[in-house]
Residue frames relative to the residue before (quaternion, step in Angstrom):
aa qw qx qy qz dx dy dz
X 1.0000 0.0000 0.0000 0.0000 0.00 0.00 0.00
X 0.4518 -0.7322 0.4377 0.2611 3.57 -0.63 1.11
X 0.8020 0.2301 -0.1031 0.5415 3.55 0.87 -0.93
X 0.0519 0.8680 -0.4923 0.0381 3.54 0.94 0.93
X 0.5950 0.5906 -0.3688 0.4016 3.61 1.05 -0.66
X 0.5878 0.5898 -0.3704 0.4116 3.57 1.11 -0.58
X 0.7152 0.4295 -0.2413 0.4958 3.57 1.15 -0.63
X 0.7058 0.3859 -0.2598 0.5343 3.59 1.29 0.17
X 0.3258 0.7627 -0.4905 0.2676 3.57 1.20 0.51
X 0.3959 -0.7615 0.4684 0.2096 3.57 -0.48 1.21
X 0.6361 0.5330 -0.3372 0.4444 3.57 1.01 -0.72
X 0.6525 0.4970 -0.3124 0.4792 3.57 0.99 -0.81
X 0.6299 0.5389 -0.3343 0.4485 3.57 1.01 -0.80
X 0.6715 0.4871 -0.3009 0.4704 3.59 0.93 -0.87
X 0.6230 0.5354 -0.3417 0.4566 3.58 1.07 -0.69
X 0.6602 0.4827 -0.3084 0.4858 3.59 0.96 -0.85
X 0.6230 0.5410 -0.3374 0.4532 3.58 1.04 -0.76
X 0.6372 0.5138 -0.3267 0.4725 3.57 1.02 -0.75
X 0.6305 0.5219 -0.3355 0.4664 3.57 1.04 -0.72
X 0.6276 0.5219 -0.3338 0.4715 3.59 1.03 -0.78
X 0.6668 0.5077 -0.3031 0.4536 3.58 0.89 -0.95
X 0.6587 0.5086 -0.3043 0.4635 3.58 1.06 -0.75
X 0.7529 0.4184 -0.2116 0.4619 3.56 0.90 -0.96
X 0.5838 0.5668 -0.3841 0.4363 3.62 1.15 -0.45
X 0.3801 -0.7526 0.4907 0.2200 3.57 -0.54 1.14
X 0.4549 -0.7196 0.4522 0.2659 3.62 -0.76 0.96
X 0.6654 0.5246 -0.3048 0.4349 3.60 1.19 -0.41
X 0.7606 0.2779 -0.1873 0.5560 3.60 1.23 0.21
X 0.3537 -0.6989 0.5709 0.2461 3.56 -1.33 0.19
X 0.2606 -0.7450 0.5984 0.1375 3.54 -1.28 0.52
X 0.0719 -0.7972 0.5994 0.0048 3.57 -0.79 1.07
X 0.0334 0.8093 -0.5816 0.0746 3.58 -0.49 1.21
X 0.2605 -0.7567 0.5800 0.1522 3.56 -1.01 0.83
X 0.2149 -0.7062 0.6548 0.1620 3.52 -0.97 0.91
X 0.3415 -0.7902 0.4721 0.1901 3.56 -0.31 1.25
X 0.7557 0.4427 -0.2114 0.4339 3.55 0.86 -1.02
X 0.5275 -0.6465 0.4611 0.3021 3.54 -1.04 0.83
X 0.5910 0.5675 -0.3649 0.4421 3.57 1.15 -0.53
X 0.6412 0.4990 -0.3182 0.4885 3.57 1.09 -0.67
X 0.6036 0.5597 -0.3514 0.4460 3.57 1.04 -0.77
X 0.6894 0.4699 -0.2826 0.4735 3.57 0.91 -0.90
X 0.6231 0.5269 -0.3478 0.4617 3.60 1.03 -0.68
X 0.6437 0.5210 -0.3172 0.4622 3.59 0.98 -0.85
X 0.6994 0.4589 -0.2718 0.4758 3.58 0.93 -0.89
X 0.6757 0.5273 -0.3024 0.4172 3.56 0.84 -1.00
X 0.7875 0.3252 -0.1593 0.4988 3.57 0.88 -0.95
X 0.4744 -0.7168 0.4205 0.2904 3.59 1.24 0.22
X 0.2062 0.8273 -0.5057 0.1320 3.57 1.09 0.64
X 0.6067 0.5622 -0.3663 0.4262 3.61 1.03 -0.64
X 0.6198 0.5509 -0.3418 0.4423 3.57 1.13 -0.61
X 0.6656 0.4973 -0.2981 0.4699 3.59 1.21 -0.46
X 0.6343 0.5601 -0.3268 0.4208 3.57 1.24 -0.39
X 0.5275 -0.5964 0.4799 0.3684 3.61 -1.13 0.51
X 0.6671 -0.5544 0.3309 0.3716 3.55 -1.18 0.59
X 0.7030 0.4683 -0.2783 0.4572 3.59 1.09 -0.53
X 0.6170 0.4496 -0.3694 0.5297 3.61 1.26 0.38
X 0.0185 -0.8351 0.5466 -0.0592 3.54 -0.32 1.29
X 0.2463 -0.7538 0.5945 0.1331 3.55 -1.03 0.91
X 0.1725 -0.7803 0.5991 0.0506 3.55 -0.98 0.96
X 0.4162 -0.7126 0.5085 0.2458 3.57 -0.87 0.98
X 0.2232 -0.7941 0.5551 0.1069 3.57 -1.00 0.84
X 0.6513 -0.5531 0.3701 0.3646 3.59 -1.32 -0.02
X 0.3847 0.7770 -0.4347 0.2437 3.58 1.14 0.53
X 0.5102 0.5742 -0.4608 0.4446 3.58 0.95 0.91
X 0.3443 -0.7940 0.4535 0.2129 3.63 -0.20 1.20
X 0.6242 0.5167 -0.3444 0.4742 3.59 1.07 -0.63
X 0.6605 0.5368 -0.3068 0.4261 3.56 0.97 -0.89
X 0.7355 0.4389 -0.2488 0.4523 3.60 0.91 -0.86
X 0.4724 0.6569 -0.4557 0.3710 3.61 1.23 -0.07
X 0.3836 -0.7489 0.4834 0.2417 3.63 -0.59 1.05
X 0.6368 -0.5819 0.3622 0.3531 3.52 -1.15 0.70
X 0.5983 0.5787 -0.3635 0.4184 3.59 1.10 -0.60
X 0.6525 0.5010 -0.3180 0.4713 3.59 1.03 -0.71
X 0.6008 0.5324 -0.3508 0.4823 3.58 1.14 -0.61
X 0.6522 0.5113 -0.3096 0.4663 3.58 0.94 -0.90
X 0.6401 0.5299 -0.3255 0.4511 3.58 1.00 -0.82
X 0.6541 0.5067 -0.3093 0.4688 3.58 0.99 -0.81
X 0.6368 0.5189 -0.3266 0.4676 3.58 1.00 -0.79
X 0.6542 0.5108 -0.3136 0.4613 3.58 0.92 -0.90
X 0.6482 0.5060 -0.3203 0.4702 3.59 0.99 -0.79
X 0.6719 0.5171 -0.3031 0.4351 3.58 0.90 -0.92
X 0.6407 0.5413 -0.3291 0.4339 3.59 1.12 -0.57
X 0.5212 0.6157 -0.4309 0.4045 3.60 1.22 -0.17
X 0.5357 -0.6961 0.3689 0.3040 3.62 -0.74 1.01
X 0.7029 0.4719 -0.2850 0.4494 3.61 1.07 -0.57
X 0.6252 0.5970 -0.3102 0.3957 3.58 1.28 -0.26
X 0.0930 -0.7102 0.6922 0.0884 3.52 -1.23 0.73
X 0.1437 -0.8068 0.5707 0.0518 3.58 -0.50 1.19
X 0.1333 -0.7878 0.5994 0.0480 3.56 -0.76 1.08
X 0.0859 0.8111 -0.5686 0.1072 3.57 -0.87 0.94
X 0.5562 -0.5673 0.4804 0.3714 3.52 -1.32 0.27
X 0.6694 -0.5712 0.3160 0.3545 3.55 -1.15 0.68
X 0.6115 0.5870 -0.3603 0.3894 3.60 0.98 -0.75
X 0.6696 0.5317 -0.3045 0.4198 3.58 1.07 -0.68
X 0.5275 0.6911 -0.4036 0.2850 3.58 1.12 -0.55
X 0.8025 0.2988 -0.1462 0.4952 3.59 0.92 -0.87
X 0.3813 0.7138 -0.5054 0.2994 3.62 1.22 0.23
X 0.4234 -0.7344 0.4595 0.2652 3.60 -0.65 1.03
X 0.2383 -0.7045 0.6491 0.1599 3.50 -1.14 0.81
X 0.6963 -0.4182 0.3236 0.4854 3.57 -1.17 -0.39
X 0.8301 0.2195 -0.1771 0.4811 3.56 -1.28 0.50
X 0.6895 -0.5243 0.2821 0.4124 3.56 1.02 0.80
X 0.4631 0.6911 -0.4449 0.3316 3.59 1.22 0.21
X 0.0371 0.7601 -0.6487 -0.0085 3.56 -1.37 0.20
X 0.6365 -0.5149 0.3924 0.4192 3.56 -1.22 0.26
X 0.6164 0.5516 -0.3474 0.4417 3.57 1.07 -0.72
X 0.6729 0.4743 -0.2960 0.4844 3.58 0.98 -0.83
X 0.6201 0.5315 -0.3432 0.4639 3.57 1.08 -0.67
X 0.6250 0.5258 -0.3295 0.4737 3.57 1.06 -0.76
X 0.6508 0.5110 -0.3117 0.4671 3.58 0.98 -0.83
X 0.6758 0.4822 -0.2828 0.4804 3.56 1.18 -0.61
X 0.7130 -0.4840 0.2466 0.4433 3.58 1.24 0.10
X 0.4879 0.6579 -0.4485 0.3578 3.60 1.20 -0.10
X 0.4112 -0.6970 0.5326 0.2479 3.57 -1.10 0.76
X 0.1760 0.7746 -0.5720 0.2045 3.55 0.06 1.37
X 0.0513 -0.8266 0.5599 -0.0242 3.55 -0.69 1.09
X 0.3607 -0.7165 0.5604 0.2063 3.53 -0.95 0.95
X 0.0733 -0.7975 0.5987 0.0135 3.56 -0.85 0.99
X 0.4015 -0.7099 0.5302 0.2321 3.55 -1.25 0.44
X 0.7818 0.1542 -0.0640 0.6007 3.55 1.29 -0.33
X 0.5789 -0.5625 0.4501 0.3818 3.55 -1.20 0.48
X 0.6329 0.5475 -0.3374 0.4311 3.58 1.08 -0.63
X 0.5251 0.5900 -0.4177 0.4491 3.59 1.24 -0.27
X 0.6516 0.5080 -0.3116 0.4693 3.58 0.99 -0.82
X 0.6243 0.5271 -0.3317 0.4716 3.59 1.03 -0.76
X 0.6484 0.5196 -0.3191 0.4558 3.58 0.95 -0.87
X 0.6467 0.5137 -0.3225 0.4626 3.59 0.94 -0.87
X 0.6561 0.5080 -0.3165 0.4596 3.60 0.93 -0.83
X 0.6434 0.5164 -0.3224 0.4641 3.59 1.03 -0.75
X 0.7326 0.4450 -0.2415 0.4550 3.58 0.91 -0.93
X 0.7803 0.2643 -0.1338 0.5509 3.60 1.07 -0.67
X 0.0755 -0.8620 0.5012 0.0090 3.54 0.47 1.24
X 0.6159 0.5439 -0.3524 0.4479 3.60 1.22 -0.23
X 0.6650 0.4737 -0.2945 0.4966 3.60 1.30 -0.08
X 0.3581 -0.6698 0.5990 0.2536 3.57 -1.25 0.54
X 0.1401 -0.8220 0.5509 0.0330 3.57 -0.29 1.28
X 0.0580 -0.7942 0.6046 -0.0157 3.55 -0.71 1.15
X 0.2297 -0.7542 0.6004 0.1340 3.55 -0.90 0.98
X 0.2892 -0.7443 0.5848 0.1429 3.58 -0.74 1.17
X 0.0757 -0.8524 0.5171 -0.0146 3.55 0.05 1.36
X 0.0985 0.7717 -0.6233 0.0790 3.56 -0.83 1.04
X 0.4984 0.6745 -0.4779 0.2612 3.52 -1.34 0.09
X 0.5532 -0.5803 0.4830 0.3521 3.50 -1.37 0.23
X 0.8087 -0.2713 0.1980 0.4829 3.56 -1.25 -0.40
X 0.5561 0.6335 -0.3807 0.3802 3.60 1.18 -0.46
X 0.7924 0.3296 -0.1576 0.4886 3.58 0.82 -0.98
X 0.4880 0.6758 -0.4345 0.3412 3.60 1.23 -0.02
X 0.6325 0.5363 -0.3634 0.4246 3.69 0.86 -0.72
X 0.6499 0.4963 -0.3519 0.4555 3.67 0.89 -0.67
X 0.6233 0.5190 -0.3455 0.4719 3.60 1.09 -0.63
X 0.6320 0.5180 -0.3257 0.4756 3.58 1.03 -0.79
X 0.6375 0.5290 -0.3240 0.4569 3.57 1.02 -0.80
X 0.6342 0.5243 -0.3281 0.4640 3.59 0.99 -0.80
X 0.6506 0.5078 -0.3177 0.4667 3.57 0.97 -0.84
X 0.6335 0.5285 -0.3338 0.4561 3.60 0.98 -0.80
X 0.6628 0.4972 -0.3091 0.4668 3.58 0.94 -0.87
X 0.6327 0.5367 -0.3357 0.4461 3.58 0.99 -0.82
X 0.6620 0.4959 -0.2987 0.4760 3.56 1.02 -0.82
X 0.6817 0.4979 -0.2917 0.4498 3.59 0.85 -0.99
X 0.7405 0.3991 -0.2192 0.4942 3.58 1.01 -0.82
X 0.3794 -0.7545 0.4557 0.2812 3.58 1.36 0.03
X 0.2414 0.7635 -0.5475 0.2430 3.54 0.92 1.00
X 0.2087 -0.8390 0.4969 0.0753 3.57 -0.41 1.22
X 0.7117 0.4548 -0.2553 0.4706 3.61 1.19 -0.37
X 0.5676 0.5683 -0.3830 0.4562 3.57 1.15 0.66
X 0.1095 0.7745 -0.6190 0.0706 3.56 -1.06 0.82
X 0.3732 -0.7328 0.5432 0.1695 3.53 -1.34 0.37
X 0.2013 -0.7142 0.6570 0.1330 3.55 -1.01 0.92
X 0.1479 -0.8700 0.4686 0.0395 3.53 0.10 1.37
X 0.0595 0.7836 -0.6128 0.0833 3.55 -0.86 1.11
X 0.2839 0.7668 -0.5231 0.2406 3.57 1.08 0.69
X 0.1069 -0.8035 0.5855 0.0146 3.57 -0.88 1.03
X 0.4264 -0.7360 0.4954 0.1763 3.53 -1.29 0.57
X 0.5191 -0.6998 0.4155 0.2609 3.53 -0.76 1.13
X 0.6751 0.5157 -0.3419 0.4017 3.66 0.69 -0.92
X 0.6131 0.5622 -0.3605 0.4221 3.61 1.01 -0.65
X 0.6633 0.4934 -0.3062 0.4721 3.57 1.00 -0.79
X 0.6264 0.5224 -0.3405 0.4677 3.60 0.99 -0.76
X 0.6526 0.5119 -0.3204 0.4576 3.58 0.95 -0.84
X 0.6275 0.5362 -0.3349 0.4545 3.59 0.99 -0.82
X 0.6541 0.5133 -0.3096 0.4614 3.56 0.92 -0.89
X 0.7084 0.4693 -0.2655 0.4555 3.56 0.90 -0.90
X 0.7008 0.4910 -0.2714 0.4407 3.59 1.05 -0.69
X 0.7287 0.4613 -0.2436 0.4437 3.59 1.05 -0.70
X 0.4274 -0.7190 0.4815 0.2618 3.62 -0.57 1.06
X 0.7212 0.4307 -0.2592 0.4767 3.60 0.99 -0.76
X 0.6972 0.4072 -0.2710 0.5241 3.60 1.25 -0.08
X 0.8747 -0.0503 -0.0282 0.4812 3.50 -0.03 1.33
X 0.7629 0.3529 -0.2173 0.4962 3.63 1.11 -0.36
X 0.3976 0.7068 -0.4923 0.3161 3.57 1.18 0.33
X 0.6736 -0.4730 0.3577 0.4411 3.57 -1.26 0.17
X 0.6526 0.5340 -0.3169 0.4342 3.56 1.07 -0.75
X 0.8030 0.1105 -0.0313 0.5847 3.57 1.00 -0.80
X 0.0331 -0.7906 0.6111 -0.0205 3.55 -0.22 1.27
X 0.1395 -0.7571 0.6296 0.1047 3.54 -1.21 0.55
X 0.0995 -0.8310 0.5473 0.0082 3.54 -0.60 1.18
X 0.8019 -0.0143 -0.0147 0.5972 3.56 1.26 0.07
X 0.2978 -0.7568 0.5625 0.1490 3.54 -1.27 0.46
X 0.2743 -0.6436 0.6731 0.2397 3.48 -1.33 0.51
X 0.3091 -0.7896 0.5055 0.1594 3.55 -0.43 1.24
X 0.6013 -0.6057 0.3855 0.3507 3.58 -1.10 0.70
X 0.4786 -0.6992 0.4685 0.2503 3.53 -1.14 0.73
X 0.7506 0.4015 -0.2415 0.4659 3.59 0.46 -1.18
X 0.6121 0.5466 -0.3474 0.4537 3.57 0.99 -0.80
X 0.7015 0.4901 -0.2724 0.4398 3.55 0.89 -0.96
X 0.5530 0.5735 -0.4164 0.4381 3.61 1.14 -0.33
X 0.6893 0.4538 -0.2696 0.4963 3.59 1.17 -0.58
X 0.8091 0.2981 -0.1509 0.4835 3.60 0.68 -1.07
X 0.4397 -0.6995 0.4567 0.3299 3.60 1.22 -0.31
X 0.6282 -0.5571 0.3965 0.3712 3.57 -1.28 -0.16
X 0.5185 0.6909 -0.4024 0.3030 3.59 1.16 -0.47
X 0.6425 0.5439 -0.3610 0.4013 3.69 0.87 -0.72
X 0.6517 0.5212 -0.3246 0.4452 3.62 1.16 -0.43
X 0.5019 0.7006 -0.4174 0.2883 3.59 1.18 -0.41
X 0.6482 0.5313 -0.3378 0.4283 3.58 0.98 -0.76
X 0.6217 0.5310 -0.3524 0.4554 3.60 1.11 -0.58
X 0.6415 0.5098 -0.3212 0.4748 3.56 1.01 -0.78
X 0.6989 0.4722 -0.2741 0.4620 3.59 0.93 -0.89
X 0.7395 0.4467 -0.2375 0.4440 3.58 0.79 -1.05
X 0.7988 0.2985 -0.1359 0.5043 3.57 0.91 -0.93
X 0.4154 -0.7413 0.4502 0.2742 3.58 1.24 -0.09
X 0.5051 0.6382 -0.4265 0.3944 3.59 1.08 0.74
X 0.3799 -0.7192 0.5257 0.2492 3.63 -0.75 0.92
X 0.1011 -0.7729 0.6250 0.0409 3.53 -1.14 0.74
X 0.0517 -0.7822 0.6209 0.0067 3.56 -0.87 1.00
X 0.2754 -0.7509 0.5805 0.1528 3.57 -0.59 1.16
X 0.0244 -0.8327 0.5505 -0.0541 3.58 -0.72 1.09
X 0.5037 -0.6211 0.5109 0.3154 3.52 -1.27 0.50
X 0.6346 -0.5925 0.3791 0.3202 3.56 -1.33 0.11
X 0.5600 0.6073 -0.4087 0.3881 3.59 1.17 -0.22
X 0.6573 -0.5525 0.3217 0.3990 3.63 -1.08 0.61
X 0.6631 0.4900 -0.3225 0.4649 3.61 0.96 -0.73
X 0.5709 0.5689 -0.3786 0.4552 3.57 1.15 -0.57
X 0.7152 0.4759 -0.2642 0.4384 3.54 0.74 -1.11
X 0.7115 0.4534 -0.2898 0.4519 3.58 0.77 -0.94
X 0.6040 0.5229 -0.3651 0.4780 3.60 1.12 -0.51
X 0.6232 0.5361 -0.3381 0.4581 3.60 1.04 -0.74
X 0.6261 0.5275 -0.3340 0.4672 3.58 1.03 -0.78
X 0.6378 0.5171 -0.3218 0.4715 3.60 0.99 -0.83
X 0.6524 0.5129 -0.3110 0.4632 3.59 0.97 -0.84
X 0.6450 0.5069 -0.3192 0.4745 3.59 1.06 -0.72
X 0.6242 0.5297 -0.3382 0.4642 3.60 0.97 -0.82
X 0.6599 0.5094 -0.3089 0.4578 3.57 0.93 -0.88
X 0.6507 0.5154 -0.3249 0.4532 3.58 0.95 -0.82
X 0.6558 0.5062 -0.3137 0.4640 3.57 0.92 -0.92
X 0.6581 0.5159 -0.3099 0.4525 3.59 0.91 -0.89
X 0.7177 0.4435 -0.2427 0.4788 3.57 1.03 -0.83
X 0.4463 -0.6913 0.4555 0.3398 3.57 1.25 -0.21
X 0.4684 0.6741 -0.4416 0.3622 3.56 1.19 0.53
X 0.0587 -0.7608 0.6422 0.0725 3.58 -1.24 0.41
X 0.1980 0.7928 -0.5297 0.2273 3.50 0.23 1.39
X 0.4139 -0.6324 0.5769 0.3099 3.53 -1.36 0.19
X 0.0226 -0.7991 0.6001 -0.0288 3.55 -0.62 1.17
X 0.2865 -0.7660 0.5595 0.1348 3.53 -1.14 0.68
X 0.1696 -0.7834 0.5936 0.0715 3.56 -0.35 1.25
X 0.7037 0.4803 -0.2412 0.4647 3.58 1.11 -0.81
X 0.0889 0.8604 -0.4974 0.0661 3.56 0.91 0.94
X 0.5974 0.5818 -0.3735 0.4063 3.60 1.15 -0.37
X 0.7966 0.2563 -0.1399 0.5293 3.61 1.20 -0.28
X 0.7557 0.3752 -0.1859 0.5036 3.61 1.10 -0.62
X 0.1276 -0.7714 0.6206 0.0599 3.54 -1.08 0.84
X 0.6872 -0.4710 0.3421 0.4346 3.57 -1.26 0.14
X 0.7829 0.3562 -0.1793 0.4776 3.58 0.84 -0.95
X 0.4323 -0.7180 0.4524 0.3049 3.58 1.22 -0.25
X 0.6818 -0.4527 0.3801 0.4310 3.54 -1.32 -0.40
X 0.2373 -0.8274 0.4943 0.1215 3.56 -0.01 1.31
X 0.6051 0.5505 -0.3607 0.4479 3.59 1.08 -0.59
X 0.6611 0.4868 -0.3041 0.4832 3.59 0.96 -0.86
X 0.6308 0.5372 -0.3318 0.4511 3.58 0.99 -0.81
X 0.6618 0.5085 -0.3052 0.4585 3.58 0.95 -0.86
X 0.6381 0.5275 -0.3242 0.4576 3.58 1.01 -0.81
X 0.6571 0.4944 -0.3070 0.4791 3.58 0.96 -0.84
X 0.6679 0.5160 -0.3049 0.4413 3.57 0.87 -0.92
X 0.6092 0.5753 -0.3492 0.4196 3.58 1.09 -0.65
X 0.8074 0.3162 -0.1319 0.4804 3.57 0.91 -0.93
X 0.7768 0.3220 -0.1590 0.5173 3.60 1.14 -0.50
X 0.1167 -0.7548 0.6398 0.0853 3.52 -1.31 0.48
X 0.6241 -0.5508 0.3981 0.3855 3.58 -1.27 0.30
X 0.3669 -0.6592 0.6052 0.2542 3.53 -1.20 0.65
X 0.5705 -0.5818 0.4453 0.3712 3.57 -1.14 0.56
X 0.7913 -0.0916 0.1094 0.5945 3.57 1.00 -0.85
X 0.0021 -0.7833 0.6217 -0.0060 3.57 -1.21 0.55
X 0.4098 -0.7168 0.5090 0.2433 3.55 -0.99 0.82
X 0.1397 -0.7482 0.6450 0.0686 3.53 -1.10 0.90
X 0.4868 -0.6346 0.5034 0.3269 3.56 -0.99 0.78
X 0.8175 0.2345 -0.1945 0.4888 3.55 -0.85 1.01
X 0.7699 0.3307 -0.1783 0.5158 3.58 1.13 -0.57
X 0.4478 -0.7089 0.4419 0.3189 3.58 1.23 -0.28
X 0.7445 -0.3610 0.2975 0.4763 3.54 -1.29 -0.43
X 0.0612 -0.7944 0.6043 0.0008 3.56 -0.78 1.07
X 0.3966 -0.7261 0.5020 0.2518 3.61 -0.71 0.99
X 0.8637 0.0760 -0.0602 0.4946 3.54 -1.18 0.73
X 0.4564 0.7190 -0.4032 0.3350 3.55 1.06 0.79
X 0.7637 0.2712 -0.1542 0.5651 3.59 1.27 0.06
X 0.4247 -0.7081 0.5179 0.2237 3.52 -1.32 0.30
X 0.0805 -0.7477 0.6557 0.0669 3.52 -1.32 0.50
X 0.5907 -0.5585 0.4277 0.3953 3.56 -1.19 0.40
X 0.5291 -0.6221 0.4705 0.3342 3.56 -1.07 0.71
X 0.6645 -0.5486 0.3243 0.3902 3.63 -1.09 0.67
X 0.6514 0.5365 -0.3366 0.4177 3.63 0.97 -0.71
X 0.7100 0.3911 -0.2581 0.5256 3.58 1.27 -0.20
X 0.2178 0.8368 -0.4813 0.1436 3.56 1.25 0.47
X 0.6437 0.5376 -0.3502 0.4172 3.61 0.98 -0.66
X 0.6721 0.4429 -0.2980 0.5132 3.59 1.30 -0.20
X 0.5474 0.6009 -0.3824 0.4394 3.57 1.33 0.09
X 0.3630 -0.7732 0.4758 0.2098 3.59 -0.32 1.24
X 0.6118 0.5647 -0.3634 0.4181 3.60 1.02 -0.71
X 0.7154 0.4074 -0.2468 0.5112 3.59 1.01 -0.77
X 0.6470 0.5517 -0.3221 0.4162 3.55 0.96 -0.86
X 0.7984 0.2416 -0.1153 0.5394 3.57 0.99 -0.83
X 0.4234 -0.7374 0.4393 0.2897 3.57 1.31 0.36
X 0.1210 0.8302 -0.5281 0.1314 3.55 0.87 1.03
X 0.1586 -0.7555 0.6286 0.0948 3.52 -1.17 0.69
X 0.3340 -0.7276 0.5636 0.2036 3.56 -1.11 0.72
X 0.3554 -0.7579 0.5012 0.2194 3.63 -0.44 1.13
X 0.4437 -0.6578 0.5361 0.2882 3.56 -1.19 0.53
X 0.1259 0.8253 -0.5308 0.1457 3.55 0.49 1.27
X 0.2793 -0.7679 0.5601 0.1365 3.56 -1.12 0.71
X 0.5300 -0.6176 0.4808 0.3262 3.54 -1.18 0.61
X 0.6347 -0.4812 0.4321 0.4230 3.53 -1.31 0.31
X 0.4310 -0.7423 0.4387 0.2660 3.64 -0.53 1.09
X 0.6547 0.5122 -0.3215 0.4534 3.60 1.16 -0.43
X 0.6038 0.5702 -0.3518 0.4319 3.59 1.26 -0.33
X 0.2796 -0.7893 0.5321 0.1251 3.57 -0.82 1.02
X 0.2546 0.8067 -0.5065 0.1669 3.59 1.21 0.35
X 0.6497 0.5329 -0.3243 0.4344 3.59 0.91 -0.86
X 0.6795 0.4795 -0.2855 0.4762 3.58 0.92 -0.91
X 0.6241 0.5292 -0.3356 0.4667 3.59 1.08 -0.69
X 0.6549 0.5101 -0.3084 0.4645 3.58 1.00 -0.80
X 0.6699 0.4804 -0.2955 0.4828 3.59 1.13 -0.58
X 0.4940 -0.6630 0.4287 0.3641 3.59 1.23 -0.26
X 0.4774 0.6868 -0.4261 0.3447 3.58 1.28 0.13
X 0.7949 0.1279 -0.0603 0.5901 3.58 1.09 -0.72
X 0.3838 -0.6829 0.5713 0.2448 3.50 -1.36 0.33
X 0.6962 -0.4864 0.3055 0.4306 3.61 -1.15 0.43
X 0.6810 0.5028 -0.3037 0.4373 3.60 0.87 -0.87
X 0.5785 0.5893 -0.3766 0.4197 3.62 1.23 -0.29
X 0.6105 0.5503 -0.3500 0.4493 3.58 1.23 -0.37
X 0.4274 -0.7331 0.4702 0.2424 3.56 -0.72 1.05
X 0.6228 0.5378 -0.3454 0.4512 3.59 1.24 -0.28
X 0.5387 0.6669 -0.3948 0.3303 3.57 1.20 -0.56
X 0.8530 0.1319 -0.1216 0.4901 3.54 -0.86 1.04
X 0.6398 0.4561 -0.3377 0.5182 3.58 1.28 0.04
X 0.8133 0.0380 -0.0058 0.5806 3.59 0.04 -1.23
X 0.7134 0.4031 -0.2473 0.5172 3.59 1.22 -0.41
X 0.1848 0.7360 -0.6230 0.1899 3.54 -0.53 1.28
X 0.6856 -0.4597 0.3281 0.4594 3.63 -1.18 0.12
X 0.6514 0.5053 -0.3226 0.4650 3.61 1.11 -0.54
X 0.7881 0.1376 -0.0633 0.5966 3.58 1.14 -0.66
X 0.0026 -0.8505 0.5260 -0.0052 3.61 0.55 1.12
X 0.2659 -0.7551 0.5805 0.1486 3.53 -1.04 0.84
X 0.7892 0.1460 -0.0799 0.5911 3.58 1.25 -0.37
X 0.6575 -0.5560 0.3476 0.3711 3.54 -1.23 0.49
X 0.5881 0.6000 -0.3743 0.3925 3.62 1.11 -0.53
X 0.6679 0.4731 -0.2956 0.4927 3.58 1.23 -0.40
X 0.6499 0.5504 -0.3077 0.4243 3.58 1.24 -0.40
X 0.7349 0.4801 -0.2577 0.4037 3.52 0.64 -1.19
X 0.5474 -0.6057 0.4709 0.3343 3.54 -1.19 0.60
X 0.7065 0.4059 -0.2599 0.5183 3.60 1.27 -0.24
X 0.4639 0.7163 -0.4245 0.3025 3.59 1.27 -0.01
X 0.5517 -0.6335 0.4333 0.3264 3.56 -1.06 0.78
X 0.6597 0.5051 -0.3184 0.4565 3.60 0.97 -0.79
X 0.6309 0.5212 -0.3327 0.4686 3.58 1.02 -0.76
X 0.6418 0.5190 -0.3225 0.4634 3.58 1.02 -0.79
X 0.6821 0.4812 -0.2959 0.4643 3.57 0.90 -0.91
X 0.6235 0.5352 -0.3365 0.4601 3.58 1.06 -0.73
X 0.7180 0.4686 -0.2554 0.4468 3.58 0.87 -0.96
X 0.8333 0.1872 -0.0508 0.5177 3.57 0.93 -0.90
X 0.7471 0.4963 -0.2609 0.3570 3.56 0.57 -1.18
X 0.6508 0.5490 -0.3457 0.3944 3.58 0.90 -0.83
X 0.6332 0.5366 -0.3394 0.4426 3.60 1.06 -0.61
X 0.6584 0.4905 -0.3159 0.4756 3.57 1.02 -0.75
X 0.6109 0.5417 -0.3554 0.4550 3.58 1.06 -0.66
X 0.6502 0.5013 -0.3177 0.4743 3.60 0.96 -0.82
X 0.6418 0.5188 -0.3273 0.4602 3.58 1.02 -0.79
X 0.6346 0.5244 -0.3262 0.4646 3.58 1.02 -0.78
X 0.6517 0.5140 -0.3143 0.4607 3.57 0.96 -0.89
X 0.6577 0.5097 -0.3090 0.4606 3.57 0.98 -0.85
X 0.6560 0.5094 -0.3047 0.4662 3.57 0.97 -0.84
X 0.6397 0.5186 -0.3197 0.4687 3.56 1.05 -0.83
X 0.6500 0.5206 -0.3174 0.4535 3.57 1.01 -0.79
X 0.6501 0.5025 -0.3180 0.4730 3.58 1.01 -0.78
X 0.6347 0.5360 -0.3356 0.4441 3.57 1.06 -0.78
X 0.6479 0.5104 -0.3135 0.4706 3.59 1.02 -0.81
X 0.6532 0.5129 -0.3099 0.4628 3.55 1.00 -0.87
């Protein structure tokens, strides 16, 4: 961003915070979920919660694609990578996500599996072109943001007649998770955790646009404001949500007008639609099985589908029962509520995916939030003294 400082101006942030404090009614509370992990990190990194009045509360959502990947799919990828003919290519965040029994892709690599971290889907295509004696599998994850690059890789593989390339597809869809949160009384709508509005995801919305969120605003009466990742983006979105709640409105608003449109990126949507179709159901960590919530390769591209090509099975693996990652993803608990946080679970020894990913709520709280909490406790102690 050329003028990035404009979106990190502290004086403007404090001015918007004052507007929130003025407009937030003292006789009620406001509960807003930031769906995207990028927003969670922006809130923690820039201390935005410290600028908000006490009756405006932000709730972490399931918008971290690495975090919501179920442990069984991680185990399946590890099992595939251990096959001697396989080269598994993946993004860096996935390397340390815990599988069952303390396993991970990083540990599998140390044990001899050919697992390579890539920065682009085209890196995997290049490896397949150069190493024709290897079966190269791309471990594809992510929301609508990262699906077009996977579709592009598949197109190149087809055009270049690359026969030793396939995709282990784990792409999931944002609207399905929002619907799950809104429909389930125990997930976000209980008395303990109310949700009265959403900050809609930024990168996802550059692809799908704002229109897919309209049905949630209409059907469930919840305002949604799509926002960018900079601190001024987020705090302005919070102000817009407060105004909507005060006015009794439930509309889809676009704060991120410099990147997001109503219809989104139609070219990217068409590319994805060409190669992928909806799965009947897919498991999300913390949310369970969600219908029509993920993508699979269309039948005509089955030879590029690693699950079919290598007859992969997804084990019925369970998360560590002491890890609260699932509850954190549902917005029911915060990272500090987990008894493992900061003790046995740290970025060096993660017990759950929320501590691993660069978009995970636990990673954000570890990096930024825990220090502010200690400062608040110290200040409160001095005030009492």
